[in-house]
C-alpha positions in Angstrom: 34.2 1.1 5.7 31.6 3.0 7.7 30.9 6.7 8.0 31.3 6.6 11.8 34.8 5.2 11.3 35.7 8.0 9.0 34.3 10.6 11.2 36.2 9.2 14.1 39.4 9.2 12.1 38.9 12.9 11.2 38.3 13.8 14.9 41.5 12.1 16.0 43.4 14.0 13.3 41.8 17.2 14.3 42.5 16.8 18.1 45.7 14.7 17.7 44.5 12.5 20.5 42.5 9.3 20.9 41.3 10.3 24.4 40.2 13.8 23.4 38.5 12.5 20.2 36.7 9.8 22.2 35.4 12.3 24.7 34.3 14.7 21.9 32.4 11.9 20.1 30.9 10.4 23.2 32.8 7.1 22.9 35.0 5.3 25.3 38.6 5.3 24.3 38.6 1.5 23.8 35.5 1.7 21.5 37.2 4.4 19.4 40.4 2.3 19.2 38.3 -0.7 18.0 36.8 1.5 15.2 40.2 2.6 14.0 41.6 -0.9 14.3 38.8 -2.2 12.1 39.4 0.5 9.6 43.1 -0.3 9.4 42.3 -4.0 9.0 39.9 -3.3 6.2 42.4 -1.0 4.3 45.4 -3.1 5.1 47.5 -0.2 6.3 48.5 1.5 9.5 46.9 5.0 9.8 48.5 6.4 13.0 51.9 6.2 14.7 51.3 6.1 18.4 54.3 7.3 20.5 53.3 7.7 24.1 50.5 10.3 24.1 51.5 11.7 20.7 49.5 10.6 17.7 50.8 11.2 14.1 49.4 10.2 10.7 51.4 7.7 8.7 51.8 8.3 5.0 48.7 6.0 4.2 46.8 8.0 6.9 47.7 11.3 5.2 46.5 9.9 1.9 43.2 8.7 3.4 42.7 12.1 5.0 43.1 13.8 1.6 40.5 11.6 0.0 37.8 11.5 2.6 37.6 15.2 3.5 36.0 16.1 0.2 33.8 13.0 0.3 32.4 13.9 3.7 31.8 17.5 2.6 29.8 16.2 -0.3 27.7 14.0 2.0 27.0 17.0 4.2 25.9 19.0 1.2 23.5 16.2 0.2 22.2 16.1 3.8 21.6 19.8 3.8 19.8 19.7 0.4 17.6 16.8 1.5 16.6 18.6 4.7 15.9 21.9 2.9 14.0 20.1 0.0 12.7 16.8 1.3 11.4 14.4 -1.4 7.7 14.7 -2.2 5.5 12.4 -0.1 3.9 9.8 -2.4 1.4 7.0 -2.1 0.5 4.5 -4.9 -2.6 2.5 -4.3 -3.8 -0.4 -6.4 -7.5 -1.4 -6.1 -10.6 -2.7 -7.9 -13.0 -0.1 -9.2 -15.9 -0.8 -6.8 -13.7 -0.2 -3.8 -12.3 3.0 -5.2 -15.7 4.5 -5.8 -17.0 3.3 -2.4 -14.1 3.9 -0.1 -11.7 6.4 -1.6 -13.7 9.7 -1.5 -13.4 9.8 2.3 -9.8 8.9 2.1 -9.1 11.6 -0.5 -10.9 14.2 1.6 -8.8 13.3 4.7 -5.5 13.6 2.8 -6.6 16.8 1.1 -7.5 18.4 4.5 -4.6 16.9 6.6 -1.8 16.2 4.1 -2.3 18.5 1.0 1.2 17.9 -0.2 0.7 14.1 -0.6 1.0 12.9 -4.2 -1.5 10.1 -4.6 -1.8 7.7 -7.5 -4.5 5.1 -7.9 -4.3 2.2 -10.3 -7.5 0.3 -11.1 -7.4 -3.3 -12.3 -8.3 -6.9 -11.4 -7.0 -8.5 -8.2 -4.5 -10.7 -10.1 -3.0 -7.8 -12.0 -2.8 -5.6 -8.9 -1.1 -8.3 -6.8 1.4 -8.8 -9.6 2.1 -5.1 -9.6 2.7 -5.3 -5.8 5.1 -8.1 -6.3 7.1 -5.9 -8.7 7.1 -2.9 -6.3 4.9 -0.8 -8.7 2.2 -0.1 -6.0 2.4 0.4 -2.3 -0.9 -1.2 -1.3 -3.3 -3.5 -3.0 -7.0 -3.3 -1.9 -9.2 -6.0 -3.4 -12.5 -7.9 -2.9 -12.0 -11.7 -3.3 -11.9 -15.0 -1.5 -9.4 -14.9 1.4 -5.9 -14.6 -0.2 -2.6 -15.4 1.5 1.1 -15.3 0.7 4.1 -15.5 3.0 5.6 -12.5 1.3 2.6 -10.2 1.9 1.4 -8.4 5.0 -2.4 -8.4 5.2 -3.6 -5.4 7.3 -7.4 -5.7 6.6 -9.8 -8.5 6.0 -13.6 -7.8 6.2 -16.5 -9.9 5.0 -18.8 -8.3 2.5 -22.1 -9.6 1.2 -22.8 -9.8 -2.5 -26.5 -9.1 -3.2 -29.1 -8.9 -5.9 -30.3 -5.3 -6.4 -33.3 -3.8 -8.1 -35.1 -0.5 -8.4 -37.6 0.7 -5.8 -40.0 1.0 -8.7 -39.9 -2.8 -9.3 -42.6 -4.9 -7.7 -40.2 -7.7 -7.2 -38.1 -5.9 -4.6 -41.2 -5.8 -2.2 -41.9 -9.5 -2.3 -40.8 -11.4 0.8 -39.0 -13.9 -1.4 -38.1 -14.1 -5.1 -37.0 -17.5 -6.3 -33.6 -17.5 -8.0 -35.0 -19.2 -11.1 -37.5 -16.4 -11.5 -35.2 -13.6 -10.8 -32.5 -14.6 -13.3 -35.1 -14.5 -16.1 -35.3 -10.7 -15.6 -33.0 -8.3 -17.6 -29.7 -8.1 -15.9 -26.8 -5.6 -15.9 -23.7 -7.3 -14.7 -20.0 -6.8 -14.5 -17.8 -8.7 -16.9 -17.3 -12.4 -16.5 -13.7 -12.2 -15.2 -14.8 -10.1 -12.2 -14.6 -12.3 -9.2 -18.1 -12.0 -7.8 -19.6 -12.3 -11.3 -17.5 -15.4 -11.9 -18.7 -16.9 -8.5 -22.3 -16.2 -9.5 -21.9 -18.0 -12.8 -20.3 -21.0 -11.1 -23.1 -21.1 -8.5 -25.7 -21.1 -11.2 -23.9 -23.6 -13.4 -23.8 -26.1 -10.5 -27.6 -25.9 -10.4 -27.9 -26.1 -14.2 -29.0 -22.4 -14.3 -27.7 -19.5 -16.3 -28.1 -15.7 -16.3 -27.9 -13.9 -19.7 -27.3 -10.2 -19.0 -28.7 -7.5 -21.1 -25.4 -5.6 -20.6 -21.9 -6.4 -19.3 -19.7 -3.5 -18.2 -17.0 -2.9 -15.6 -18.5 0.4 -14.5 -20.6 -0.3 -11.4 -21.8 3.3 -11.3 -23.2 3.0 -14.8 -24.9 -0.4 -13.8 -26.6 1.2 -10.8 -27.8 4.1 -13.0 -29.5 1.6 -15.3 -31.0 -0.3 -12.4 -32.4 2.7 -10.6 -34.2 3.5 -13.9 -36.0 0.2 -13.4 -34.5 -1.3 -16.5 -33.4 -4.5 -14.8 -31.4 -6.0 -11.9 -27.8 -6.5 -10.9 -25.6 -8.5 -8.6 -23.0 -6.4 -6.7 -21.3 -6.0 -3.3 -23.7 -4.5 -0.8 -21.2 -1.6 -0.1 -21.4 -0.6 -3.8 -25.2 0.0 -3.5 -24.9 1.6 0.0 -22.3 4.1 -1.2 -24.0 4.9 -4.5 -25.6 8.2 -5.4 -28.7 6.2 -6.3 -28.9 4.3 -3.0 -32.4 5.8 -2.1 -33.7 4.4 -5.4 -32.4 0.9 -5.0 -33.4 -2.1 -2.9 -32.0 -5.5 -2.2 -33.9 -8.5 -3.6 -34.5 -11.3 -1.0 -33.7 -14.6 -2.7 -34.4 -17.6 -0.4 -31.5 -20.0 0.4 -29.0 -17.8 -1.4 -26.0 -16.1 0.3 -22.7 -15.1 -1.2 -19.9 -13.1 0.4 -16.3 -12.1 -0.3 -13.7 -10.3 1.7 -12.3 -6.8 1.4 -8.5 -7.3 1.8 -5.6 -4.8 2.0 -2.0 -5.9 1.4 1.5 -4.6 1.2 4.7 -6.5 0.5 6.7 -7.5 3.6 9.9 -6.3 2.0 8.5 -2.9 1.2 10.0 0.0 3.1 7.1 1.9 4.7 7.1 5.5 3.3 5.5 8.4 5.2 2.4 8.1 3.0 2.1 4.4 3.7 2.4 5.0 7.4 -0.4 7.6 7.2 -2.6 5.2 5.2 -2.0 2.4 7.8 -3.1 4.9 10.6 -6.4 5.4 8.7 -6.8 1.6 8.6 -6.3 1.4 12.3 -9.0 4.1 12.8 -11.4 2.2 10.7 -11.5 4.8 7.9 -10.6 2.4 5.1 
């Protein structure tokens, strides 16, 4: 049973004519007749007696009329309320911490200036946890740094390569050397993210394959704190280039040139293909298209 069928039914009752009702609704008379015939088949009753040009409700038609009038009034009230008080626009983003610190300030500034009524929530966690949240419709977008990741159920709207680099303080003599052998560098004090972080895990695997190991002075998930320690010339770190370049301490930091070493991962942004695109999601996608994310 469709609303258009019920509205057509009411219009016929009101005008007591199929032809006049069809004209008022913008249908052909045959299209209107098909709607009513379909409604009668679904209900298993005859709704109108048609005698020449006269149209009269049958007893089942009268009963249907009595039931649907209040229902349609309630639907109109709901429509009026929704138009007067539309639901708050929301956007729930799931991302890793480094991307949040590096990329979100500009996004927040844009929404604050252009869409101040937007309600934004950001959940920070590992890529695996965030992708699981997306699978269970608990976040709208997932923004991660990882090896290229694919799933037939996901829509990938961004994939950009990012270098992962060794970083030291401008006060360290090592950063001014043309080359610093990896074996020498990893003997220095290191401030690293925790082992389960993807680029830290990749570094450990790279070193293990060469029978090497880095033993950090400190492991912590807060990349901002790590760079604070590094800029004080207390040691070195291994982080995505964008983390250093977006840091408050970027003028006090410098990339260490390690020969024959290169590591990269990909910034990737996903949403679930079955997700209905909210207004907030559409706005976020427009920012992606403009290269703001």
